[in-house]
C-alpha positions in Angstrom: -9.2 24.1 12.8 -10.2 20.3 12.7 -7.5 17.3 13.2 -8.4 16.0 10.0 -8.1 19.2 8.1 -4.9 19.9 9.6 -3.4 16.2 8.7 -4.7 16.8 4.9 -2.5 19.4 5.2 0.6 17.6 6.3 0.6 15.4 3.5 0.1 11.5 4.0 3.8 10.6 4.5 4.1 13.0 7.6 0.6 11.7 8.8 1.4 7.9 8.6 4.7 8.4 10.4 3.7 10.8 13.0 0.9 8.0 13.8 3.2 5.8 15.1 3.7 5.5 18.5 5.6 2.2 19.1 8.9 0.6 18.1 11.1 -2.2 18.6 15.0 -3.6 17.4 15.1 -5.2 13.6 15.5 -8.2 13.5 15.7 -9.2 9.5 15.3 -6.8 6.7 14.7 -8.8 3.1 14.6 -7.5 0.1 13.1 -10.1 -2.3 12.5 -10.1 -6.1 8.8 -8.6 -5.7 8.2 -8.2 -1.9 10.1 -6.8 0.6 9.4 -8.0 4.2 11.1 -6.4 7.6 10.8 -8.3 11.2 11.0 -6.7 14.5 12.2 -8.2 17.4 9.1 -8.3 19.1 7.4 -11.1 21.4 6.1 -12.6 18.5 7.8 -11.1 16.1 5.7 -8.9 13.6 6.7 -8.7 10.3 5.5 -6.1 7.8 5.4 -6.5 3.7 5.9 -3.9 0.9 6.4 -4.4 -2.6 9.8 -4.2 -3.9 10.2 -0.7 -6.3 13.4 -0.4 -7.6 14.9 1.6 -10.4 16.7 0.2 -13.4 19.5 1.9 -13.1 21.2 3.8 -10.3 23.6 6.4 -11.5 23.2 8.6 -8.5 24.7 6.2 -6.2 23.3 2.7 -4.6 20.0 3.1 -4.0 19.9 1.4 -0.1 23.6 3.5 0.9 23.5 1.7 4.0 22.7 -1.9 2.9 24.2 -4.5 5.4 23.9 -2.1 8.4 19.8 -1.6 8.2 20.2 -3.9 11.4 21.9 -1.3 13.4 18.5 0.8 13.1 14.9 0.2 14.8 12.0 -0.3 13.3 10.6 3.0 13.3 14.1 4.6 11.9 13.5 2.0 9.1 9.7 3.3 8.7 11.6 6.9 7.8 12.8 5.6 4.9 9.5 6.1 3.8 10.3 9.4 2.9 13.2 8.6 0.7 13.4 9.5 -2.8 14.7 6.8 -3.6 12.1 3.8 -3.9 14.0 1.0 -2.7 14.9 2.6 0.6 10.8 3.8 0.5 9.8 -0.2 0.1 12.0 -0.7 2.9 10.5 2.1 5.0 6.8 0.8 4.1 7.7 -2.8 5.2 8.8 -1.4 8.6 5.9 1.2 9.1 3.8 -2.3 8.0 5.4 -4.1 10.7 5.2 -1.3 13.3 1.6 -1.8 13.1 -0.3 -3.4 16.0 -3.5 -5.0 13.9 -6.2 -6.3 14.9 -7.4 -9.2 13.2 -10.9 -8.6 15.0 -11.7 -5.2 13.7 -10.9 -6.0 9.8 -13.3 -7.9 7.6 -11.7 -10.5 5.4 -13.1 -10.1 2.5 -11.0 -9.8 -1.2 -10.6 -6.3 -2.4 -11.7 -7.1 -5.7 -15.4 -8.1 -4.0 -15.6 -4.9 -2.4 -14.9 -2.8 -5.9 -17.8 -4.8 -7.5 -19.8 -4.5 -5.0 -19.7 -0.6 -4.9 -18.6 -0.2 -9.0 -21.0 -2.5 -10.8 -22.7 -0.9 -13.0 -21.0 2.3 -13.0 -18.0 3.8 -13.9 -14.5 2.5 -12.2 -10.9 3.9 -12.2 -8.1 1.1 -10.9 -4.6 2.6 -10.6 -1.9 -0.3 -11.1 -3.1 -3.2 -13.2 -4.5 -5.9 -10.6 -5.2 -9.5 -11.4 -8.2 -9.3 -11.4 -9.2 -6.2 -14.0 -11.0 -7.9 -16.5 -13.6 -8.9 -14.4 -14.1 -5.7 -12.8 -14.2 -4.4 -16.5 -17.1 -7.1 -17.3 -18.9 -5.6 -14.6 -18.3 -1.8 -14.7 -20.2 0.7 -17.4 -16.7 1.8 -17.7 -13.4 0.9 -16.6 -10.1 2.6 -16.5 -7.0 1.4 -15.6 -3.9 3.9 -15.0 -0.3 2.5 -15.3 3.0 3.2 -14.9 4.2 0.7 -17.6 0.6 0.4 -19.6 -0.5 -2.8 -20.9 -2.9 -3.5 -23.7 -6.0 -1.5 -22.9 -4.4 0.4 -19.7 -4.0 4.1 -19.8 -0.8 5.8 -19.0 0.2 7.6 -15.7 -0.4 10.7 -17.1 -3.8 10.2 -18.0 -5.2 10.1 -14.1 -5.9 13.6 -14.1 -8.3 12.9 -17.2 -10.2 9.8 -15.6 -10.1 10.1 -11.9 -12.3 12.7 -11.5 -15.0 11.1 -13.6 -14.6 7.6 -11.9 -17.6 7.0 -9.1 -15.0 4.4 -7.4 -11.3 4.4 -7.5 -8.9 2.0 -6.6 -5.3 3.2 -5.8 -2.4 0.8 -5.3 -0.9 0.8 -2.1 2.5 1.4 -3.9 1.8 4.8 -4.5 2.5 5.7 -0.8 6.1 4.5 -1.9 6.3 6.4 -5.0 4.7 9.2 -3.2 2.5 10.0 -6.0 -1.0 9.3 -3.3 -1.1 13.1 -2.5 -1.8 13.7 -6.0 -3.7 10.9 -6.7 -6.3 11.3 -3.9 -6.6 15.1 -4.8 -8.2 14.2 -8.0 -11.0 12.0 -6.7 -14.3 13.4 -6.3 -15.1 13.9 -2.7 -18.4 11.3 -3.3 -16.3 9.0 -4.7 -15.6 5.7 -3.0 -12.0 5.2 -3.0 -10.3 2.0 -1.8 -6.6 1.7 -1.3 -5.5 -2.0 -1.7 -2.6 -4.3 -2.4 -0.1 -5.9 0.0 1.9 -2.6 0.8 -1.1 -1.1 1.7 -0.9 0.0 5.9 -4.1 -1.6 7.6 -4.4 2.0 9.8 -8.1 4.0 10.0 -5.6 6.9 9.8 -6.2 6.6 6.1 -9.9 7.1 6.3 -8.8 11.5 7.0 -7.3 11.5 3.3 -11.0 10.2 2.0 -10.1 6.8 1.3 -13.4 4.6 2.4 -11.5 1.1 2.5 -8.1 -0.3 3.0 -7.3 -3.6 1.6 -4.2 -4.8 3.1 -2.0 -7.8 4.2 -1.3 -9.2 7.8 1.9 -11.6 8.1 0.8 -14.2 10.8 3.2 -16.3 9.9 6.6 -14.7 9.8 9.0 -18.0 8.5 6.1 -19.0 5.9 6.4 -15.6 4.7 10.2 -15.3 4.8 10.3 -18.2 2.8 8.4 -17.6 0.1 9.4 -13.9 -0.3 12.9 -15.0 -0.1 12.6 -16.9 -2.8 11.2 -14.7 -5.4 7.3 -15.1 -4.9 5.0 -12.9 -6.5 2.0 -11.9 -4.2 -0.2 -14.6 -4.4 2.7 -17.0 -3.5 3.2 -15.5 -0.3 2.2 -17.8 2.6 1.4 -16.9 6.2 -0.4 -14.0 5.3 -3.9 -13.1 5.5 -5.9 -10.1 3.5 -7.6 -7.8 5.5 -10.3 -4.6 5.0 -10.7 -1.8 7.0 -14.0 0.2 6.1 -15.0 3.4 6.9 -18.2 3.0 9.5 -20.0 5.4 7.1 -19.6 2.9 4.3 -20.6 -0.2 7.0 
């Protein structure tokens, strides 16, 4: 039985959390309007980001029951929140996981995910899960481009049509928030084995573990200036406004 087969049977969240081999005290948790940051008490401090996914209402109680006491937990303990059915707790868990990753800037390529999609998908059929700012440029370059969204905009398809369009695509771009809302396993299962798959967005963990789940490229964010990132996230920054970050892409060796 291969390690890859065992990992695929585990599910992505289990595999990601099992892959962690470090821990550190938590220095700060900041849940901004659009982005969440977790800072670990390391030398130098490390910061992870994730999209802030919050429910419109919370009739079942507060979405983060231990709000105000999260600093009592280590980074590894906060990362376990990635399992939570509360998307807000899972956002904190994703940010903590990203903070725990020991990112090596030399192993990633400083290339925009849009350029990877265009390189692999020009003239082909592209499916994008999540409405990204570059959608219109990709639509002009693709033979066909489907955009699948939980909250569709004009020209987008509703999320329930994923099963219809993903199997048809030559290139599939999945949002990193699919790890937070626990849709990744279902979405990757809809992709054909020969489809080029990229996982992208500021929530995306920069870990090669994802290559064992048929992901060919991982485009995420590495925080290089913690203070600058926290200042912007805490003031309601959208992703382009976040300072102190570098965009890195890891590519499966076979795709280089």
